[in-house]
C-alpha positions, 0 to 999 in steps of 0.5 A: 499499499505504501507505495501505492500512496507515492501519487497521493502526496500534496493532494487532498485526502481522505483518511478511514480509520479503524475505530470509524472516524474520517480525517480530511487533510494533505498528504504531507508524507508517510513511511513504510508502516503507513503512518501518514501526515496530514496538513491543513486537516481537520475531521467530520463528525457525521451525525442523524439529528445534525450536519457534518461537524468539522472538527479544525485539526491541523497538522496531524498524524495519523498511525498506521495501524489504524489507518484502513482507508486512504483515498482522493478528495476531487476538491472541485467536487468536495468544496460543492458539498453542502455539509450540514445538509449530510445527516449520516450514521457514524461509522462502526469500528471495525472488529479483528 
């Protein structure tokens, strides 16, 4: 997986962690164990009763053993989303 992340560096990514959290930010680096560094980041907290809350984090490091999925974000499409109107169940943790 690490070699596949090379093309994601300096692009906006979404990272889903094994505990069900969703982080968005600019991928600045990673290592062989998929520890990742994202900058200008925020966490999106989903709720069934209110819109998506964005918790600003800035520079953030996520341990590789907690990374479940890393994907590119289409900035243009993401900027058009009205997160205040999106309601969703939070993701559950991954059960091993």
